[in-house]
N, C-alpha and C positions, 0 to 999 in steps of 0.2 A: 328628191326635192319637191317642194310644193310648187304648183303652178296654177294657172287659171282653170285647168281642166283636171287637176289631180284630185283623187279621192282620199280622204284621211281615214285610215282604218277600215273596219267593216261597217261603219255606221252610215256610209253614204254621204258624208259631209264633203262639200265642195267649196273651194275658195272662189266665190263669184266675183270678188273685188279684184282679184289678181294681185293683191298686195303681198302675199306671202311668197318669198323666194328663199326661205331658209332651208336648212337641212332638217330632216325629220326630228332630230333630238333637240334642236335649238329652242323650240317653243313648246315642247311636250306633245308633239303631234303623233308620237309613237303609239301603236295600238295598245300597249300595256297601260299607258297613261289615260288615253281616251276611254278605253273599255273598263277601267277599274271603277268599282262602285263603292267599296268599303275601305279605301286606302286611308292610312293614318300616317302622319309625319309629325314627330315630336322632337323638340330640342331639349337636350339634357346638358347641364353644366357639370363638368368633371374636373376635379382638382388633381394636380400632381403630374400630369403628363408633360414630358420634356422633349421627346424625340419621335422619329418615325417608328421605332420599336414599340413605344408606348401606344401609338396610334394603331399599329398592327395588332397588338395584344387586345386592346379594347374592341376593335372591329371584329376580331375572330370570336371573342366571347359573345358579343351581341348577335352576330350572324348565326350563332348556334341556337338562338331562341326560336321556337316555332313561330312562323308567320313573318319573320323579319325578311324584308325584300332587299333593303339597302341600308348601308351605314356610311355616313360621311363625317369627317372630323375637321373642325377648324381649330388647329393647334395653336395654343397660346403658351409657348414653352415656359414652364415654371409658374404659370398663372392658372386661370380657369379657362379650360377649352370647351368649345361647344360641339357636342356630338348629336348629329341629327339621325334619327332612326325612322325609316319608312317601313311600314308593315301593312299586311292585308287587313288587319283589324287592330284596335288599341291593345297595347301590351300591358301585362300586369306590372305595376310599378316595382313591386318587390322582386320580381324576376329580373328586371332591368338593373336594379340596385345590386342584386346578387351577382349578375354577370360582370358588371363593372368592378365589383369587389374581387371577384375571382381573377380578374386581370391585374389586380393590385392597386386599384385607384378607388376614389370615392366620389359620390354625387355631392354637389354643393347644395346645401339646404336653401330653399327658396325663401 
C-alpha cells in the first residue's frame, strides 16, 4: 500500500502529500507501469464475438503476437466488442488483423 513514506518503484518517488492509500495496482503504481517507456495501448473494434469462448480465442491469438503484454475485452455480445491491446511498442496493424481473423472474427473498419 502507498503511504506517506512509501517509495513507488525504483524511481525514488515518494507520496509527500500522504493522499495515496490505494493498493499498488489501483492507480498504476506498479513498477512495470512506472518504469515502462515505450508502452502502447490501442483499442480495436471487433465484430461477431458473443461469449467467453470468443473472448478467450481472440485473447489467445493476440497474446501470441511479439510484444503484446496484455489483452482485455469489453464484450458486446452480438455487436461490436472493444479489444484493448497493450504492448511494449506499437503493433503492426496487419498482424493484429490477421490474429483476430485467425480467431474467427474481424476488425470493424473505422
